[in-house]
C-alpha positions, 0 to 999 in steps of 0.5 A: 175631124169633129172636136168639142169645139164644133157642134155644126148641125150640118157636118154630115150633110144631112138634114135631121142627123148629125154627130158631135164630139160631146165633152159632157157626153164623154164620146160621139153623140148623135144628134137629132135636129128636128129644128133645121131653120134654126127656130127657137122659142128662146133665145140664149145669149151664148147660143152658137146657132148662126142665124137663130130666129124666133119660131117653131120647126117646118113640118117633120118628114119622119121618113126622112129622118128615120132613113138619114138615121139608119143610114149613118148609124151603118157608117158610124157602126159598121164603117170607118167614120170614127176612125176618119173623123173623131179624135182618139179618145172619143171613138165610141157612140155614147147616145143619140139626143134630141138637141140642135138648132131649137127646142125639139119639144117645139115640133108637133110631131116630137112624140112620132120622132121619138117613135121614129127614132125608137125603131131604128134603134131597135133595128140597130140592137141599141136599145138598152145599149146606148141612151135616147136623150132629150135636151130641152129648155123645158118650156112645153111640157104642159103640152100632152104630146111632149109628155108622151114623147118623153114618157116613151124615151123613159121606157127606152132607158132614155133620160131628159137633160132640162135646161135651167140657167138662173132662177132670178126672173131678171136674169132668165130674161136676160140669158135666155130671153123669155120671160122669167116665170120661175114657179113655171119652171120648177113645176115643169121640172117636177113634171119631167121628173115624174116621167123620166129620169132628168138632169138639170144642165146649167151653163154657168158664166159671167156677163160683162165680168160679173159672176152670178151673185149671191143672190142669183146662186141662192135662187138656183139652189132654192129651185132645186132643192125641193126635188133632191132625191129625185133628180138624177143630178146636174150638168154644170158646164162653162163656155166652150164654144163661141156665141153667134149672138149680138150679145157674145162679146159681153160673155165671160168664161169661167175658170175650173175653179169658179165652176167647182166652187159652185158645184160644191154650194149646189150639192151642199145645200141641195144634196144633189150631186153636180157633175162639171164640165168647163 
């Protein structure tokens, strides 16, 4: 039985396609994993991917991707998968999402993968009925192929969830394992907003018992404020699944009250709506 605590990418026994129960999306999200080798260009301390490594994905087999997605949608829409494997209350398909075990946009064939998924969704008459989402760290928005894929996604009525966990350079380096070039993040986010409806997704937690401080909260609001009125909103969420990284013992889950308090501050200081998922 699937649960919000278990997002294993191999739960269906497939290479590219996997189902999860998403607490943020509110039902079954059908994931597209373009990084089956567990490679990512980031190394977030809260990542639940076991054996995470730096790098990009192997070449994609687009025919296999199409076959897996087509077959699983048959089982999900016309078979007994929802009744057999999904808790009551979450038995609905809410989206198809490029996510997985690494940064989806690092695949050179990303735009072709979007087109492949679109073809399958059209075959099942799902275009316009469920969103196609991209969950990304946004680091590769400068690539024309990535932009082309996002444009296709927008034409299908899809949206982007753009990861921004912190906005101080030293905290970005600590949390995401990459240099904290916040100006670059702002440019990429603005580019993404121009291409497709975009949400910011933020994992908010304490490290070593210390909550993000005043400077951290201010920097976060300052980064998002210029896009008020253009962003769809912010998904603010806490730690729900165990980290598989070496920093796991240092991570502390925040209370719902802590998350709601920060959400109210972001809304007040930026005018951007915030949805909290503890």
